[in-house]
C-alpha angles and dihedrals in degrees: 000000000000114000124195128192105238114208088205095061097024092228142088113268133190107257111244114167120225089235123025093216100060142008117221114211124183121186122184107242136206131300098229103221095111142009121292117273130203092266088064089044093055094049095049094041089056093051089044088057092046094050093045090051094048090051090048086055087058097255116143106229130196107198125195125184113178129214118223102212099165120059140123089255090056092049091049093047092049091052092048090050092042085232135142110255094233091050091050096048094044090049092050093046090053090048091049094050091050092048092051091046090052090048089054098243122156117246118251115248087239131015104186123188119225093229089063090060104051093118091051088052093050091048093053093046091050091054092047089053092048090051091049094245091116136036141186112257126219092266094050100259118136107236134192115231108223092190089067091059108081094197097049112137093022095114098047093033095239133137119230095235091052100045117134120197123196117228091004114181140177105011095151090088092056134080090227121024091228095054109115135220121259096173125018116212113226142184114257090248093053101096140237100037142146136209118254139164087265097050136268114332147106134257128271119244102254099049091059095071092044090055095048092047090049091052095050108024108014108206094329105098111151098183125018116182152157141133119326088246088071095056092091131058099353103050093034091054095042091051092048097052092043092051090051092046093052094033092232133137095231138027122191112025098216124024116199122189126187116220125250124274120226124199110214089338093308132103111258112248141147091239090060090044091225100119112138111205117213095226090057093048091050089059090059104037138038110257092239091056088057091048092047090050090055094047094051089074123057108257094239094054126084113261122219112215121200135132092255092058092044092051089049089053090052093052091048094049090045089064090059092048092050090059092043087057088065093068110132113203090199092067111099111226116240120199094209090071090053090052093048092053096035091122090077089060092044092052092045094054092042088058093051092044088056098077094304094296098190096169089059092044090052091049087057089054089055091048087054090047090054090051091050092052091050090053091051089050089053091050092248093135098154093055091044091053090051090055092047088061088050090050092052092046093054094044091051090060091068094038100264134126092023095130132084105269093224091053093048096045094047093048 
């Protein structure tokens, strides 16, 4: 049985889809004001692995990763570049898609842009106002009242009276200082903007994902995920407004959050000038080395990035490719050898069924590698070759050993 650690309950749960026919997965995508960095790469590589494994397990998956193409950071970046906002966001989307292609990630089934869902956003906000979950503040913003949501704080395990917001501004216009903006009122000259029943403005951050989910999945989201940095306030707020909109006690059955990524023991930020862009890293390392590096650490744990660790990952993966290079196509495969060494497969799948434990799964691959070497040393080449095929088959499931060994080893 597949078990997933659910951030909402803080425990591993047996995975039972809402609907047997299809699994709906929504992952918060990138705000396209700059190129993708390795923090993005880790998050989406993890979900790439999860979705590939679910599909291997015969689940039909519908995967959505949104694009946030309207945000204060985008507006600021466009001004700094003296660039039209649409040109900037389209350029960054093209860059993102190319980076993820080069990294070997599967494409989402849908990749909706926020700006294509403004009317959905307005419709949800209007309903929240009518149900008294939102109100118009003194300065004309439409604001969500967290005190009216009984389950607020449940996801991030916080109490309303103890909430602490970073960079909190302008709470004098709100009933409660922790209420958050659904629609920001703007001057007509403050672009971009859209018309709404509450005047010219643009949407707040959290309502955007609720609207896109509503448009594609309704209230049936099996897995909702993203980086751990989105847990609060973004996912907490999104969950709250969606529960109130649908009048349900829960929204998002399983919440999966990928751990933080540290660069030389420090948080990656522009102010520290330690941002590592994915496209630059791909010039230095094979894409599979980067993937392998991410999978060596359990997805919920923090990951320490530095060149030493990345080089170590390369040397480790290289050992697997060296043995893969010994495959002899003239050896006829015999099922009895697979049956005899079936326990390697069993242990591998048990690891992945235990909250996608890729470090444990990779350790099984190296146990199999050790067995293969022992067989070669005992002149049991035919059996060893059989197990090399098994090794490659298992590694392929999590997106490893997909390249030509000669290409990988030369590069």
